C-alpha positions as CSV (number, residue, x, y, z in Angstrom):
1,M,18.2,24.5,-10.4
2,K,19.1,22.2,-13.6
3,R,20.5,24.2,-16.4
4,R,22.1,23.4,-19.8
5,N,25.2,24.9,-18.7
6,F,28.7,23.9,-19.2
7,L,31.5,25.2,-16.9
8,L,34.9,24.8,-17.9
9,T,37.4,25.9,-15.5
10,L,40.5,26.9,-17.3
11,G,43.7,27.2,-15.7
12,G,46.9,29.2,-16.6
13,A,47.8,31.7,-19.1
14,A,49.6,30.9,-22.3
15,A,51.3,33.4,-24.9
16,C,49.0,34.9,-27.5
17,T,51.6,35.3,-30.4
18,A,49.4,37.6,-32.3
19,L,49.1,40.2,-29.4
20,A,52.0,42.2,-28.0
21,R,49.7,43.0,-25.0
22,R,50.6,39.7,-23.2
23,P,53.3,40.7,-20.9
24,L,51.2,43.6,-19.8
25,L,49.1,40.5,-18.5
26,A,51.2,38.7,-16.6
27,Q,49.9,39.9,-13.4
28,A,46.3,40.2,-14.5
29,K,43.6,38.5,-12.6
30,K,41.8,35.7,-14.2
31,G,38.4,36.9,-15.4
32,R,35.2,35.0,-15.8
33,V,33.3,34.8,-19.0
34,L,29.6,33.7,-19.8
35,Y,29.3,32.8,-23.2
36,F,25.6,33.1,-23.9
37,T,24.1,31.9,-27.0
38,R,20.4,31.3,-26.8
39,S,18.6,32.1,-30.3
40,V,14.9,32.6,-30.7
41,G,14.1,32.1,-34.5
42,F,17.1,31.7,-36.5
43,E,20.1,29.6,-34.7
44,H,23.5,30.3,-36.4
45,S,25.9,27.3,-37.5
46,P,28.7,28.4,-34.9
47,V,26.3,28.3,-31.7
48,K,24.4,25.0,-32.9
49,R,25.0,22.1,-30.6
50,D,24.7,18.5,-31.6
51,G,22.9,17.2,-28.5
52,S,24.8,18.1,-25.1
53,E,28.3,18.6,-27.2
54,L,29.4,22.2,-27.4
55,A,29.1,24.4,-30.5
56,F,31.6,25.2,-32.8
57,S,32.3,28.9,-31.5
58,E,31.8,27.6,-27.8
59,K,34.9,24.9,-28.0
60,I,36.9,27.8,-29.6
61,M,35.9,30.1,-27.1
62,V,37.0,27.8,-24.1
63,E,40.3,27.2,-26.2
64,W,40.5,31.2,-26.3
65,G,39.7,31.3,-22.3
66,K,42.7,28.7,-21.9
67,E,45.2,30.8,-23.8
68,A,44.2,34.3,-22.2
69,G,43.6,32.8,-18.9
70,W,39.8,33.5,-18.8
71,D,37.3,31.0,-16.9
72,V,34.3,30.2,-19.8
73,E,30.9,29.3,-18.9
74,C,28.7,28.4,-21.9
75,S,24.9,28.6,-21.7
76,K,21.7,28.5,-23.7
77,D,19.7,28.8,-20.3
78,G,18.1,32.5,-19.9
79,R,17.3,31.6,-16.2
80,V,20.9,32.4,-15.7
81,F,19.9,36.1,-15.6
82,D,17.9,35.5,-12.4
83,E,20.9,34.5,-10.8
84,D,23.9,35.9,-9.1
85,L,25.5,37.9,-11.9
86,N,28.4,39.4,-9.8
87,K,30.4,36.1,-10.5
88,Y,30.9,37.0,-13.9
89,D,33.2,39.5,-15.2
90,V,32.0,39.6,-18.9
91,F,28.8,38.6,-20.8
92,A,29.7,37.5,-24.1
93,F,26.6,37.2,-26.4
94,Y,26.1,35.5,-29.5
95,T,22.3,35.5,-29.4
96,C,19.3,36.2,-31.6
97,G,15.7,37.4,-31.4
98,D,13.7,38.1,-28.0
99,L,15.4,36.2,-25.6
100,T,12.3,36.5,-23.3
101,R,10.2,34.5,-25.3
102,E,9.8,30.8,-26.0
103,D,12.2,29.0,-28.6
104,K,12.0,25.9,-30.6
105,Y,15.1,24.4,-29.2
106,G,13.7,23.8,-25.7
107,N,16.1,26.6,-23.8
108,P,14.5,28.4,-21.0
109,P,13.8,32.1,-21.8
110,M,15.2,34.9,-20.2
111,S,12.9,36.7,-17.7
112,P,11.7,40.4,-18.4
113,D,13.5,40.9,-14.8
114,G,16.7,39.0,-15.7
115,K,16.9,41.2,-18.9
116,K,16.7,44.2,-16.8
117,R,19.0,42.9,-14.3
118,F,21.8,42.4,-17.1
119,V,21.3,45.4,-18.6
120,D,21.9,47.1,-15.1
121,A,25.0,45.0,-14.3
122,I,26.7,46.4,-17.3
123,A,25.7,50.0,-16.4
124,A,27.3,49.2,-13.0
125,G,30.5,48.1,-14.4
126,K,30.4,44.5,-15.8
127,G,31.8,44.1,-19.3
128,Y,29.8,42.9,-22.5
129,V,31.2,41.4,-25.8
130,G,28.8,41.1,-28.5
131,F,29.2,38.8,-31.8
132,H,27.3,38.9,-35.1
133,S,23.6,38.5,-34.2
134,A,24.0,39.9,-30.7
135,S,22.8,43.2,-32.6
136,D,19.8,41.4,-33.8
137,T,18.4,40.5,-30.3
138,F,15.8,42.5,-29.1
139,H,14.5,45.6,-31.1
140,S,13.5,49.0,-30.9
141,A,9.7,49.4,-32.1
142,G,9.4,51.2,-35.3
143,P,9.9,50.4,-39.0
144,R,12.9,48.5,-39.9
145,D,14.4,51.0,-42.6
146,E,14.1,54.1,-40.0
147,V,16.3,55.3,-37.5
148,Q,14.6,55.2,-34.1
149,T,14.8,57.7,-30.9
150,E,13.4,55.6,-28.4
151,L,15.5,52.4,-28.2
152,D,15.0,49.2,-26.4
153,P,17.1,49.1,-23.3
154,Y,19.5,46.3,-24.5
155,V,19.7,47.9,-27.9
156,A,21.1,51.5,-26.2
157,M,23.5,49.3,-24.4
158,V,25.1,47.7,-27.2
159,G,25.2,50.7,-29.5
160,G,23.5,49.7,-32.7
161,E,21.0,47.6,-34.0
162,F,20.7,45.1,-37.0
163,I,18.2,45.8,-40.0
164,V,19.0,43.1,-42.5
165,H,21.6,41.4,-44.4
166,G,22.5,40.7,-48.4
167,R,24.4,37.9,-49.9
168,Q,27.7,36.7,-48.3
169,Q,30.4,38.6,-50.2
170,E,34.0,39.5,-50.1
171,A,34.2,43.3,-48.4
172,T,36.6,45.6,-46.8
173,I,36.9,46.5,-43.2
174,R,38.9,49.6,-42.7
175,V,40.4,50.5,-39.2
176,T,39.6,53.6,-37.6
177,S,41.1,53.0,-34.1
178,P,44.8,51.6,-34.9
179,K,45.7,51.7,-31.1
180,F,42.8,49.5,-30.1
181,P,44.2,46.3,-28.4
182,G,44.4,43.2,-31.1
183,V,43.4,45.5,-34.2
184,Q,47.0,46.0,-35.5
185,A,46.7,42.2,-36.9
186,I,44.3,43.6,-39.5
187,G,46.5,46.4,-40.7
188,G,45.1,49.4,-42.4
189,A,42.2,47.6,-43.7
190,S,41.7,43.8,-44.9
191,R,39.0,41.9,-46.9
192,F,36.9,39.3,-45.5
193,M,34.4,36.9,-47.0
194,E,31.0,37.1,-44.7
195,E,27.7,37.8,-44.1
196,W,27.9,41.6,-43.4
197,Y,25.1,43.1,-41.2
198,A,23.4,46.3,-42.3
199,M,22.8,48.2,-39.1
200,K,21.1,51.5,-37.7
201,N,20.5,53.2,-34.3
202,F,24.4,54.0,-33.7
203,A,25.1,55.4,-30.5
204,Q,26.6,58.7,-30.9
205,D,29.2,58.0,-28.0
206,M,30.6,55.1,-29.6
207,H,34.4,54.5,-30.5
208,V,34.5,52.9,-34.0
209,I,37.3,50.4,-34.1
210,L,36.5,48.8,-37.5
211,L,34.2,50.3,-40.4
212,Q,32.1,48.3,-43.0
213,E,33.0,49.9,-46.5
214,T,30.3,49.7,-48.8
215,E,31.8,50.9,-52.2
216,G,31.4,47.7,-54.4
217,M,29.1,45.7,-52.4
218,V,26.2,44.3,-54.2
219,D,22.4,44.2,-52.8
220,A,20.4,47.2,-51.8
221,C,20.9,46.9,-48.1
222,Y,24.7,48.2,-48.3
223,Q,24.0,51.0,-51.0
224,R,24.8,53.6,-48.1
225,P,27.5,55.2,-46.7
226,P,30.2,53.3,-44.6
227,F,28.9,52.3,-41.2
228,P,30.6,50.8,-38.0
229,A,31.2,46.9,-38.1
230,T,33.4,46.9,-34.6
231,W,33.1,49.5,-31.9
232,A,33.5,50.0,-28.3
233,R,31.6,52.5,-25.9
234,M,30.9,52.9,-22.0
235,H,27.8,52.1,-20.9
236,G,27.8,53.7,-17.5
237,K,30.5,52.2,-15.7
238,G,30.4,49.1,-18.1
239,R,32.7,48.6,-21.3
240,V,30.8,47.5,-24.1
241,Y,32.5,46.0,-27.5
242,Y,30.6,44.2,-30.4
243,T,31.7,43.1,-33.6
244,S,29.9,41.9,-36.5
245,F,32.0,39.4,-37.2
246,G,30.6,35.6,-36.5
247,H,28.3,34.2,-39.3
248,R,30.7,31.6,-40.9
249,E,33.1,29.2,-39.1
250,D,35.9,29.7,-41.0
251,I,35.8,33.5,-39.6
252,W,36.3,32.1,-36.1
253,T,39.6,30.3,-37.3
254,N,40.6,33.5,-38.8
255,P,43.9,34.7,-37.1
256,K,43.3,38.2,-37.8
257,V,39.6,38.2,-36.0
258,K,41.2,36.1,-33.3
259,S,43.6,38.8,-32.6
260,L,40.8,41.3,-32.7
261,V,38.4,39.4,-30.5
262,L,40.9,38.9,-27.8
263,G,41.9,42.3,-27.8
264,G,38.2,43.2,-27.1
265,F,37.9,40.6,-24.4
266,D,41.2,42.2,-22.5
267,W,39.7,45.8,-22.9
268,A,36.2,44.5,-21.5
269,L,37.8,42.6,-18.8
270,G,39.7,45.7,-17.4
271,R,42.9,44.0,-18.3
272,V,44.1,46.7,-20.6
273,D,43.0,50.2,-21.1
274,A,42.3,51.9,-24.5
275,D,41.1,55.3,-25.7
276,V,37.2,54.9,-26.4
277,T,36.7,58.8,-27.1
278,P,33.8,59.0,-29.4
279,N,34.6,59.2,-33.0
280,I,31.7,58.2,-35.0
281,A,31.1,61.9,-36.0
282,Q,34.6,62.1,-37.3
283,V,34.7,58.6,-39.0
284,A,31.2,57.6,-40.2
285,A,29.2,60.6,-39.9
286,Q,26.6,59.4,-42.2
287,A,26.3,55.9,-40.4
288,N,22.4,56.4,-39.7
289,E,21.6,57.3,-43.3
290,I,20.1,54.1,-44.4
291,P,18.4,53.5,-47.8
292,K,14.8,52.7,-48.2
293,L,14.4,48.8,-48.5
294,P,11.9,46.7,-50.2
295,P,9.4,45.1,-48.2
296,R,10.1,41.8,-46.7
297,Q,8.9,38.8,-48.8
298,P,6.2,36.5,-47.1
299,Q,7.7,33.3,-46.5
300,P,5.7,30.4,-48.0
301,K,3.8,28.3,-46.0
302,P,4.5,24.8,-45.4
303,K,2.7,22.1,-47.3
304,Q,0.6,20.2,-45.2
305,A,0.7,16.3,-45.7
306,K,-2.3,14.7,-47.8
307,Q,-4.6,13.2,-45.3
308,P,-5.1,9.4,-46.3
309,A,-8.7,9.0,-48.1
């Protein structure tokens, strides 16, 4: 089967200066990561390819793998989930939309059975790392500004679901799990310029790592209590890690974010352990209180070209 996959076998492990965890990983086995970046609908610039060249974030993932000791496979081909999933240790998603549908980029969709096989693989013990619009991938039935009780299986696995975002702005991210691997680079809190996701349907068994502070933010979707922005949780036997970071390319080159993400990968790969006792009730008790949002504005129809007389 011909697939748009780029398999990059990366040898060796180099020191990662931002993380004191490196000595603990000297004897760790090399993990294998599938970085899946298929988009149905909007495709973010960090995952947009120019022809056959890897996208911006794919190149960075390769470099991070080289430093940390992973093998990385980058793919936009949904058929990979109908193949052998046992060869991967972690599935990293920077995706968007219903991945079982056709897209406008020519990348084959994930089959419904492939989706089930993937979610089942996480529950059976594989790791998952989600970036930014990975929470805008599949959706639960029901109004966007209401919390649902019956969730899409993928959403239930991730632990949270995208609603909407406002304009890009500088905002504060506060650490709520200071001992989680990689988070120490952020300190107690840091401010970043980013496109911040407003989210809902937070799992009550999640361990919140970073909290989105909303005080002072503009736009209606942020007029709500603070809510999780980065978290970890167990899904069956699988380790699930998600961060809303990732829209802007300069976020991918920010050393604080790099430290945070590498710590998440180390945990998802099982190379380090961390206390992921559920803490959402203690640090974000009102996270699922979401504002009533204005109706979506219909998109103007594209003008049709005039037919010659």
